[in-house]
N, C-alpha and C positions, 0 to 999 in steps of 0.2 A: 382504450379498452371504458368499461364501466369508469360511469365517475364516481360513485357507487365503494368500487375499492382504495380507494385515492378519501371520503369521505373515515368506511369504516379506518383505515389511517390512521389518518389523522383524527382521528377522533383516542387510537393508541398510543401518543405521543402525549397532546391535553392530558391526561389520563395520569401518566406516569408522571414520579419522581424527578428518574434516569434515563440519560441518554448516555446507550457505546451504539457508539460507528465502527463501523464494522466494515472495510475497509475492502474488496481488491485493485485488480488489474483496471477493473471493468470502472473505474470509480476517475480517473486517471482522459479515459475517449473522447470524454467531451471541452478535455481540455487541452483537445487538437496532440493528447498521445498516442500513434501508433497503436495495431490490438494487435498481439503478437499470438491473436490465437493458434492454433496451428502451425504446420507453415507458409501457406502462401501466406499467411497474414507479415508472417518474418520477409520475409522474403518481399511481399512487398515492400519495407519500412529499407530493410537490407542488397539488393538485389547479386551485391558483390556474393557473397554465401554463398548464396542459390548455383552459383554458379564454383561454386568453391565447392557446392554438397554440404557444410550443413551444417542444424536448423539453431533454434534457441535453447535448445537445452544442452548443444555442444558446441557451442558461445557464452552458453554461461556458466564455466569452472573454472576451476582454478588452473585448471595444467600448464592451457597458454603463456598463463605471467609466468611459471617455471620455464618452460617453451623455449616462446617467446615471448619476452611482454611485450614489446612491441603490439604482436599481433592483438596482445591481448585487453594494452590498453587501446587501441584502435574500440574495440566495441566499446566500449566501457567508459575511455572518451565522447567517447560524440554521444553514450548521451544522456554524461554527465549535464551534459552543454547542453542538451536538449531538455531536461533538466528544468533550472539556470535559466534559461529565459522562456520556459514556460509560466505562464501568469493559470489561478487551478479555477477554473471554473464557474458561477453563484450560489451553484449546488453544495460549497464547502462553505461559504457566510449565509447558507439557510439552515443549514448542520446549526454551527454555532452563535448565532442567531438562537435556537431554539435549547439550546445545551446554556447559553444566558439568559436567558428572556425567562424562560420553562421552568428547565428543570432547577431543583439540590445537589442534583451535582453533575459533570461528564467524562468519558474516555474516547476514549480513540486507541483498537487494535486494528493495524494494515499489515498489508501483504506484500508494500506499497514500501520501494524503497526511497523510493524522487521526493522527498520534503519537502512534498504540496500542501499534508496541513498545515506545519512549519510557515509554508509562504504566508499559508489562509491567513495566519493569525495564532491560535496553537501553541496555550503554552508546553514548550517542548513536554515540562513532566506528567503529561493529559497527553501522551502518547508514548506507544508500544507496538515498535515497528520490529515482528517479529520470524524480518530477514536479513538485519538492518539495514543502511540506508548510504548506500554511494556518494555521501557527502562527508562521511568521515575516512581512514586507512585503517591501511594495518600492514604490519612485518609481514611477508609471502614463506618466512618461517615456515609459524614466527620466532625471532629471539624475544619477544616477551610478552603479554597480557600487556600492555597497551595502545587502547584508536585518539589517536587525532584529530581534529579538525581536518575536511578536507577544502583547501588554498590551494591547491594548486590548478593550475592553465595547461591540460592539455591541445595542445591542436594534434588534426589529426590530420593525416592525407589520404581525400576520400576516393581517391581509386584502384587504393590495393589496400586502404581503412587498418591504414598502421600507425600507430601512436609517433609524432616526432618527436618526443618529451616522454622518458618513463621517469617518474617519482621517485623517491628513494627512504628507504626506513628513517631516519634521521638518526636512531640508536644503533646501527650495523650497522646500515648502507647494504643494506642490501634491495634489495626488488617493490617498495611498497603495492601493493592491489587495496580496491577498495575495499571495504568494513562488509559485502554483502553475502548473506549465506549462501552459496553457488548447489548446481545439482556435481555429487560423488565429491563435497567438498571438508578436507578432514585439515583445515589449516584455521578454519574462520577462528574472531576470538571472534566468544561471545560477550563479553567483557559488562561492554555498553548497553546490549539487549536484555541481559541479562542485570542490572537493577531495572530497567525502564517495568520489566517481566513480575522485579519481588513488586517494583507501585501499581502496579495494577492487579496483584491476588493483595494487596493492603487498600490499597479500593473498594475494589468486591464485598473484603468480608465488614468496612465499613458504613458500607450499601447492601445488602444481600437483605433484610428483610426490609428495605423500597419497593414499589413498585417503579420495575423497569422495562424501559425498552429497549427493543435491539433495532434497529437500524442499518439490515446487513444493506452496503452497495455493491455494482460493479468482480462479486467474492464467485467464479469457478468450478467446476469440479476435478479443471484436470489435474490442481494444484489443490484440497482440499481444504489446505486449513485455515480459511477464514472462515468456509461455510458450517465446520466441527463447533468451530470458536462457538460461535451462532447459537448451531444448536442442546449446545450443552450451555450454557445459556440462562436459556430460555429452559432445561429440565432441569435444570440447577438450583433457578433462579426465580422459577416458574416465570418467565418474563415471557413481554411478548416479540416475537419475531416478525416485520416486515425487511422479507427479503426485496430485491430492487435485480430485479438480472432481464433482460429481453427474451431472453430464452434460454438458458437456465435456474429457470425464477423458481422447482417447484415446490415448497412445504406444508405442510398437512395442514390443520388445526389444533391450535386455536389463531395460528399461527397467518402470514397477510401477508401471502406473494405476487407481484403488484410486476406484472409484464413489462416491462421499459425501459428506455436507457435513465441513466441516474439525475442528468439535467434534471431531462423530462418531468421523470414520477415527483421529485424533492419539488417543479416546481407548481408541480395539479396537488400532492400533499401539500404543500403551504398558504395553498388557495384559496383550498377547505379546509387550513387553520387556524383563515380570522378570521372567517362567518361564525369559529365557535367561540373567537374569543372574545 
C-alpha cells in the first residue's frame, strides 16, 4: 500500500501526547497464534472440533465446564499452553517504545485473553483486558468473587481434546474455570476486569484534555467491542484513530485506515516516525 498512509500515521503518533493501544485477536497472528476467524480458521487449528461439529462460539462456552469439565479444559488447557509458549512479536515492543519514549502517558485496552502484553513488558496497571484472562482462574459456581493466578499445568490428550487434569477451586473444591468472559456466560467473575476498567476510566479523566492517538490493531467486526472503544475515544476526546486491519480497515476521516497486518504496519509506521524525530 502507499507509503503516504504510513507517513500520515507516523505524523499522528508524533503529534500526540498520549497513546492508547486497542487490540483485538489479529494482534497475536504475527506471533504465530491461530486465526479463529470463521469456522474454517477455527477448525484448521482444531480439526477434532470440526468432526464433532463444534465451532469457536460453542467451545468458548462455560457449559462445558459444568457438564464435562475435562472436555472444557481440553480446549482452554491447549490455549493456555500455547499462550505460555508464544513470544510476542516485534510490534508489541515498537508500541511500548513509542509509549515510553514519545508519550506523556499510555494505556492498553484489549479483548485478548492471552496475556501477551504483560509478557512483552507492559505494566499490569496499564492494561485493561475487557474479556478477562486465561492466566487467572475462578470458581465455576462461583462460590465467591475471588480470582486467582493460574499456575496450573493442564496436560491435554490431543486425540480426544480432553484434559488429563481438572483444576479445583481452593475455596470450595468445585471445578475451577478460566476467568474469561465466554459466550452465554452468567458465572463470570468480573472483579479483576472491573478494577482494570476503573483504572482506565481514571486514566481517561486524567488525560482527557491531551492530544490522544489511538492505535488499533487487529480488531474485527464479529465481536466489535474494541472497534467501538476506539471510535468512542475518537468521538469523545477528539482522538485520531489509526485502524490497522488487513480486511476490515474502514474508518472515516480524520481517522487513518491502514490495510495491512499488525506487524508490517507497525514496522512501516515506525520507519516513517524515525524520519520525523
